C-alpha positions as CSV (number, residue, x, y, z in Angstrom):
1,X,17.1,3.2,-35.0
2,X,13.2,3.1,-33.0
3,X,14.3,4.1,-29.6
4,X,13.0,7.5,-30.0
5,X,9.7,6.3,-32.0
6,X,6.4,6.5,-31.5
7,X,4.5,3.1,-31.5
8,X,1.1,2.5,-31.7
9,X,-1.0,-0.9,-30.5
10,X,-3.1,-2.9,-33.4
11,X,-6.0,-4.8,-33.1
12,X,-8.1,-7.4,-35.0
13,X,-11.2,-7.8,-35.0
14,X,-13.8,-9.2,-37.4
15,X,-16.6,-7.1,-36.8
16,X,-15.3,-2.8,-37.7
17,X,-19.4,-1.0,-36.7
18,X,-19.5,-3.7,-33.6
19,X,-16.0,-2.4,-32.9
20,X,-16.4,1.1,-33.6
21,X,-19.5,1.2,-30.7
22,X,-17.5,-0.2,-28.7
23,X,-14.6,1.8,-28.6
24,X,-16.6,4.8,-28.9
25,X,-19.6,3.7,-26.6
26,X,-18.0,1.3,-23.5
27,X,-13.5,3.0,-24.2
28,X,-14.8,7.2,-25.0
29,X,-12.4,6.2,-27.8
30,X,-12.0,9.4,-30.1
31,X,-12.4,7.8,-33.8
32,X,-9.7,10.2,-35.9
33,X,-9.9,7.4,-39.5
34,X,-12.9,4.7,-40.6
35,X,-12.9,3.3,-43.6
36,X,-14.8,-0.6,-44.9
37,X,-11.5,-2.3,-42.8
38,X,-9.7,-0.2,-40.4
39,X,-10.0,2.3,-37.4
40,X,-7.9,5.0,-36.5
41,X,-8.6,5.7,-32.7
42,X,-6.9,8.5,-30.4
43,X,-5.8,7.6,-27.1
44,X,-3.9,9.8,-25.1
45,X,-1.0,10.6,-27.4
46,X,-0.9,7.6,-29.0
47,X,-3.1,6.0,-32.3
48,X,-4.5,2.4,-31.2
49,X,-5.3,1.1,-35.4
50,X,-8.8,-1.3,-35.1
51,X,-8.5,-3.5,-39.0
52,X,-10.5,-6.4,-40.5
53,X,-9.5,-9.5,-39.3
54,X,-10.1,-13.6,-39.8
55,X,-7.8,-13.8,-36.9
56,X,-9.4,-11.4,-34.7
57,X,-9.6,-12.5,-30.6
58,X,-6.6,-15.6,-30.9
59,X,-4.8,-14.0,-29.0
60,X,-4.3,-14.8,-25.5
61,X,-2.6,-12.3,-24.3
62,X,-2.6,-9.1,-23.1
63,X,-3.5,-6.3,-26.7
64,X,-3.7,-2.8,-25.6
65,X,-2.7,-1.7,-22.3
66,X,-3.4,1.9,-20.1
67,X,-1.7,2.5,-17.4
68,X,-4.2,5.2,-16.1
69,X,-2.8,5.6,-12.8
70,X,-5.2,6.3,-9.9
71,X,-8.0,7.2,-12.5
72,X,-8.7,2.7,-12.5
73,X,-11.9,2.2,-9.9
74,X,-13.1,5.2,-11.3
75,X,-12.7,4.0,-15.0
76,X,-13.7,-0.1,-14.2
77,X,-17.0,0.9,-12.2
78,X,-18.1,3.4,-15.2
79,X,-17.5,0.0,-18.0
80,X,-19.2,-1.4,-15.1
81,X,-21.8,0.4,-15.5
82,X,-21.3,0.4,-19.2
83,X,-21.9,-3.2,-18.7
84,X,-18.1,-4.3,-20.0
85,X,-18.2,-7.4,-18.8
86,X,-14.1,-7.9,-16.1
87,X,-12.0,-11.1,-16.5
88,X,-11.5,-12.7,-12.8
89,X,-7.4,-14.3,-12.9
90,X,-7.3,-16.6,-10.0
91,X,-4.2,-16.4,-7.4
92,X,-4.8,-12.6,-6.4
93,X,-6.7,-10.5,-4.6
94,X,-10.5,-9.4,-6.3
95,X,-13.2,-7.0,-6.2
96,X,-15.2,-5.4,-8.0
97,X,-13.4,-6.4,-11.3
98,X,-10.4,-4.6,-10.1
99,X,-7.7,-7.7,-9.2
100,X,-4.7,-6.2,-6.8
101,X,-1.3,-7.3,-5.7
102,X,0.7,-4.6,-3.0
103,X,0.0,-2.0,-4.6
104,X,-0.2,-3.2,-7.9
105,X,-3.8,-2.3,-9.1
106,X,-5.2,-4.2,-13.1
107,X,-8.8,-4.6,-14.6
108,X,-9.2,-6.9,-17.7
109,X,-11.8,-6.4,-20.4
110,X,-12.6,-8.0,-23.4
111,X,-13.4,-6.6,-26.8
112,X,-16.4,-7.6,-28.3
113,X,-13.6,-9.7,-30.8
114,X,-12.3,-11.4,-27.3
115,X,-9.1,-8.7,-27.7
116,X,-7.9,-8.8,-23.6
117,X,-7.3,-5.4,-22.4
118,X,-6.0,-4.0,-19.3
119,X,-5.9,-1.5,-17.5
120,X,-3.6,-0.4,-14.8
121,X,-2.3,2.0,-11.8
122,X,0.7,2.7,-13.1
């Protein structure tokens, strides 16, 4: 039924203006649409929708994941230089904001509302 259909992520936030700045300035996403309660960004071949909600930031799991392959370290360094703080989860090797488990590398950080964003080298 939807197996061959594109999907997109949708993330709840409390402040559209603050979110616009973070997602365009820190993450470098292209803003496609904006109104008082919704933003749409291009991210690769998909769309990331951000909407205003009082429940923003209550998710304790990944909200958005990007597979950035060999660019992981460069993107992590760029984010760090823009003031993005990385999460540190115990149980994995951790250096310069990057977790590793064998050849698998991962970075987690939060948007201004606490939504967990994730990069990996897949």
